[in-house]
C-alpha positions as CSV (number, residue, x, y, z in Angstrom):
1,V,164.2,131.9,177.5
2,S,163.0,134.8,179.3
3,L,160.0,133.2,180.9
4,A,162.7,130.2,182.2
5,F,164.8,132.3,183.9
6,G,161.3,134.3,185.5
7,L,159.8,130.8,186.6
8,L,163.4,130.0,188.1
9,F,163.9,132.9,189.8
10,N,160.2,133.0,191.6
11,H,161.2,129.6,192.7
12,C,164.8,129.1,193.8
13,P,164.8,130.9,197.6
14,S,168.1,132.3,196.9
15,L,167.0,134.1,193.7
16,L,163.7,135.6,195.1
17,D,165.3,138.8,195.9
18,H,166.3,139.0,192.4
19,A,163.0,137.9,190.6
20,K,162.3,142.2,189.6
21,E,165.4,142.3,188.0
22,V,165.5,139.0,185.7
23,D,165.2,140.4,182.3
24,T,168.1,142.7,183.3
25,I,169.9,139.7,184.3
26,H,169.0,137.6,181.5
27,A,170.1,140.2,179.2
28,A,173.0,140.7,180.7
29,W,173.7,136.9,180.6
30,K,173.1,137.0,176.7
31,E,175.7,139.8,176.2
32,Y,178.3,137.7,178.0
33,K,177.6,134.6,176.3
34,K,177.8,135.8,173.0
35,N,180.8,137.6,173.9
36,V,182.6,134.3,175.2
37,P,184.8,133.5,172.5
38,T,184.2,129.8,170.8
39,Y,187.1,127.8,169.5
40,G,187.0,124.4,167.3
41,A,188.4,122.5,164.3
42,I,187.5,121.7,160.8
43,L,188.2,118.1,160.3
44,I,189.6,117.3,156.8
45,D,190.7,113.9,155.4
46,D,193.6,112.7,153.7
47,K,192.9,113.6,150.3
48,M,191.3,116.7,151.2
49,Q,188.0,116.9,150.0
50,Y,185.8,115.7,152.9
51,I,185.4,117.9,155.9
52,L,183.4,116.1,159.1
53,M,180.4,118.2,160.7
54,V,178.3,117.5,163.9
55,Q,174.8,117.6,164.0
56,S,173.0,118.8,168.0
57,F,170.1,117.4,169.1
58,L,169.2,121.4,170.0
59,S,169.9,122.3,166.3
60,R,168.0,119.6,164.6
61,T,168.7,119.8,161.4
62,S,171.7,122.3,161.5
63,W,175.0,121.1,160.9
64,G,177.9,122.7,162.0
65,F,181.5,122.4,162.6
66,P,182.4,120.9,166.5
67,K,183.4,123.9,168.8
68,G,182.2,125.5,171.8
69,K,182.9,128.0,174.6
70,V,186.1,128.5,176.1
71,N,186.9,127.9,179.7
72,K,188.4,130.8,181.6
73,D,192.3,130.6,181.6
74,E,192.0,128.0,178.9
75,K,194.2,128.7,175.6
76,P,192.3,128.5,172.0
77,H,194.0,125.3,170.7
78,Q,193.3,123.8,173.9
79,C,189.5,124.7,174.1
80,A,189.6,123.4,169.9
81,I,191.0,120.1,171.4
82,R,188.6,119.9,174.0
83,E,185.7,120.4,172.3
84,V,186.8,118.1,169.2
85,K,187.0,115.7,172.0
86,E,184.0,115.8,173.4
87,E,181.6,116.0,170.7
88,T,183.3,113.4,168.7
89,G,185.6,111.0,170.7
90,F,188.4,111.8,168.3
91,D,191.8,113.7,169.6
92,I,193.6,116.0,167.0
93,S,196.4,117.1,169.9
94,Q,198.8,115.5,167.6
95,L,197.5,116.7,164.3
96,L,196.8,120.1,165.0
97,D,198.4,122.7,164.0
98,A,198.1,126.1,166.1
99,N,199.2,128.8,163.9
100,N,196.5,126.9,161.0
101,F,192.9,128.8,161.7
102,I,190.0,130.5,160.4
103,E,189.0,132.9,162.4
104,L,186.0,135.4,161.6
105,T,183.7,137.7,163.7
106,I,180.3,136.4,164.1
107,N,177.3,138.4,165.1
108,E,179.7,140.1,167.3
109,G,181.2,136.4,168.7
110,L,184.8,135.5,167.6
111,S,184.8,131.9,166.3
112,R,188.2,130.8,165.8
113,L,188.1,126.9,163.4
114,Y,191.1,125.1,163.6
115,V,191.9,123.8,160.0
116,V,193.1,120.0,161.0
117,P,194.0,118.0,157.4
118,N,194.6,114.0,157.9
119,V,192.2,112.5,159.8
120,P,191.1,109.0,158.9
121,M,187.2,108.3,157.2
122,D,187.3,105.4,158.7
123,T,187.8,106.8,162.1
124,D,184.7,105.5,164.8
125,F,183.5,108.6,166.2
126,R,181.9,108.7,169.3
127,P,180.6,111.9,171.3
128,M,181.7,112.0,175.0
129,T,178.4,113.3,176.1
130,R,174.6,112.3,176.0
131,G,172.1,114.6,174.6
132,E,174.4,116.6,172.8
133,I,175.3,115.5,169.4
134,K,173.0,113.7,167.4
135,D,174.8,112.8,164.6
136,I,178.6,112.9,163.2
137,R,179.0,113.2,158.9
138,W,181.6,113.2,156.3
139,F,180.5,115.7,153.8
140,N,181.9,116.5,150.2
141,L,183.4,120.2,150.0
142,N,181.3,120.6,146.7
143,D,178.3,119.3,148.1
144,L,178.4,122.4,150.7
145,P,177.0,125.7,150.0
146,M,179.2,129.1,149.5
147,H,176.3,131.4,150.1
148,K,172.9,130.9,151.2
149,K,170.9,130.7,147.3
150,D,173.8,128.1,146.3
151,T,171.3,125.2,144.9
152,A,174.5,122.4,145.3
153,P,173.5,120.8,148.5
154,R,169.5,120.7,147.7
155,V,170.9,118.8,144.4
156,N,173.5,116.7,145.6
157,L,172.3,116.0,149.1
158,G,168.4,117.0,149.0
159,L,169.3,119.7,151.5
160,N,168.3,123.3,152.2
161,P,171.7,125.9,152.0
162,N,169.7,126.6,155.3
163,N,170.5,123.4,157.1
164,F,174.7,124.5,156.4
165,F,174.1,128.4,157.9
166,M,177.1,128.2,160.6
167,V,179.3,126.6,157.4
168,I,178.7,129.0,155.4
169,P,180.7,132.1,156.6
170,F,183.9,129.5,156.8
171,M,183.5,127.9,153.2
172,K,185.2,130.7,151.0
173,P,188.1,131.2,153.7
174,L,187.9,127.5,153.8
175,K,188.3,126.6,150.4
176,K,191.2,129.1,149.5
177,K,193.7,127.6,152.5
178,I,192.7,124.1,151.2
179,A,194.0,125.1,147.9
180,S,197.6,126.4,149.7
181,M,197.6,123.5,151.3
182,R,197.4,121.1,148.3
183,G,199.5,123.1,146.2
184,P,198.7,123.2,142.6
185,K,196.0,120.8,142.5
186,N,192.5,122.3,142.7
187,I,189.9,120.6,144.6
188,K,188.5,117.8,142.4
189,S,185.4,116.6,141.7
190,R,183.2,114.8,144.2
191,D,183.9,111.1,144.6
192,S,180.3,110.2,145.9
193,A,177.7,113.0,147.0
194,F,177.0,112.2,150.7
195,T,178.8,110.0,153.2
196,P,177.4,109.0,156.2
197,T,179.5,108.2,158.8
198,I,178.1,107.3,162.6
199,L,175.1,107.6,164.5
200,K,172.6,105.2,165.2
201,N,170.1,105.6,167.3
202,P,172.2,107.9,170.2
203,A,170.7,108.1,173.4
204,R,169.0,111.3,174.1
205,Q,169.5,111.3,178.2
206,G,172.0,112.9,180.3
207,G,174.8,111.4,181.7
208,N,177.9,109.5,180.9
209,T,179.1,108.5,178.2
210,E,181.5,105.5,178.8
211,N,178.8,103.1,177.3
212,I,177.1,104.5,174.5
213,Q,175.1,101.5,172.4
214,E,174.6,101.2,169.1
215,M,176.9,103.2,167.5
216,G,179.1,102.1,164.6
217,S,181.3,103.3,161.5
218,P,179.0,102.4,158.3
219,L,182.1,103.9,156.4
220,R,184.1,100.9,157.0
221,Q,182.0,98.9,154.7
222,I,182.3,101.6,152.1
223,Q,185.4,101.0,149.7
224,R,186.0,104.5,148.9
225,K,188.5,103.0,145.4
226,E,185.4,101.5,144.1
227,V,183.3,104.5,144.1
228,I,186.1,106.6,141.9
229,S,186.3,103.7,139.2
230,E,182.9,103.6,139.0
231,S,180.9,105.1,136.2
232,P,178.8,108.3,136.4
233,T,175.7,106.2,136.2
234,T,176.5,104.0,138.6
235,I,177.7,106.9,140.8
236,E,174.3,108.7,140.2
237,Q,172.2,106.2,141.6
238,Q,174.6,105.7,144.6
239,K,173.8,109.3,145.2
240,S,170.0,108.6,144.3
241,R,170.1,106.0,147.0
242,Q,171.7,107.9,149.9
243,Q,169.3,110.8,149.6
244,Q,166.2,108.4,149.7
245,M,167.7,106.9,152.7
246,F,168.7,110.5,154.3
247,K,165.3,111.4,153.5
248,Q,163.8,108.4,155.1
249,G,166.1,108.7,158.4
250,C,164.7,112.3,158.9
251,K,161.0,111.2,158.3
252,E,161.7,108.6,161.0
253,E,162.9,111.0,163.4
254,W,160.4,113.8,162.9
255,D,157.8,110.7,163.1
256,K,159.5,109.9,166.5
257,Y,160.0,113.3,167.6
258,F,156.2,114.5,167.4
259,C,155.2,111.2,168.4
260,G,157.4,112.0,171.7
261,I,155.6,115.3,172.1
262,E,152.0,113.7,171.6
263,D,153.1,111.0,174.6
264,A,154.1,113.9,176.4
265,S,151.0,116.2,176.3
266,G,148.8,112.9,176.8
267,G,147.4,113.0,173.0
């Protein structure tokens, strides 16, 4: 990033006078960026068993909650509503309780996530910006890691706990809050290990998002009641198939990514 800053300052006429100060300016920019609070939301289904997460093109393999940095004079809950709408296409304004949130300080930066239950699992999530969100999925709470050595995601999803490093700090307070919201009931056992929501071949180019193509919601074809009533053996078979489909998708994505690099380099 510092090299990119240097190139920018040395090639932009209006910045040439500050080219010798690029390192200082870059450090100040990083400090400013770190201190800007981020706000977002944890979207939960009506059974309080699944939570929605997004994956950006930049993170490649990491999952996190929809959130972003606050604009000047923007209220925290307004920022959360805007960011969730931009990243998922879903409007939480009617579901959000401005007093129901989890707030943590991570790497000296404040991050607040509003807890938003009763989100329909068959929602057709569609990002409002191109080239930012690569995938959106529902995850069962029991499949997510409570700490970086938790084996639950590896066993149930075939994923490394590090894929959820942005989620782990929120998991303990989130489960406590959900338990409080649900009353005496505990978080029940998983219906299925992993439930995909969208994106199929999302466009990677920048620009408007009015006509994002080839996006759908496979959940509309999934009958959760049937999954719940199936035998443990059938559920394990489904879990295995889901893991294989997910791994195959990752392999195809990486193959496409590296082919793109080779094409760009003339290899």
